[in-house]
Phi, psi and omega in degrees: 000315182300314184297324179296315178292325175298312177302318179292316177299316180298320181295319181295316182287328173299322179288334184232068182294155174296150178302139179289155179303327176298318178298319177299315179299318180296317183288337182308305181295330179295315176296321178297320175301310184293319176298316179297315177306311181300330180268354186076024187268088184299315181300319178290323174296310184285344182291338185264359181266138166301149176303321179255111185228158174238134177227138170237129181219177188277001180233153185302141010268017171077333179219146179218140178200156179115193181291137178069023186299319184300319178294315179300312176302314180300320182290320178294322175299312183298315179297313181294319179299317178297315185296327182257009179068033178266128178224168175056041177293132182216130180252135176239125178269150167260187174296140182294146178274325179220138170223091181262124177234130176229110179055247183251027175231147181220150177229125185230139176233124186224122171296141184214150173247144178235119178243146179198172175249127182242112178053043175091347182250137180292142179227139177228123178255109182261150170078026174282171176229139169246128181246134189224139171252144180222157176227138177268133175229186176301330180283346183117192180284138175227146177285126184251340179195152171203152179223135179259127177254098182289136180275000000 
């Protein structure tokens, strides 16, 4: 019986391995970006973006790309939020569905929820997905593109 339990425990842990160190390193800038966004920390959010980035999001003009894109997107987000009476935007990430790493490139898919207040009323968008590509440089992993898929 003891051997059966040990074997079962091994099978459970083998089926759900702990994140590899590379996966943890890839997710670090993703979490830093979201944490900085949640705090309104523009410098922190843009620090993890590659200078040339592509972004697709749910508000007009829906796409941003080129040099300084993360800052351009943050400014567009702020303008859209002000125009629509949105405050207190907060993103919560779940465990990633995919973290695929090949050499110095990574592809990440993470479920996310977005909560905010719109004209004084709380709103929650649950079950969205953020898909991110990253590239590793001497400075570490940086986001090169991301797309928000609203649920």
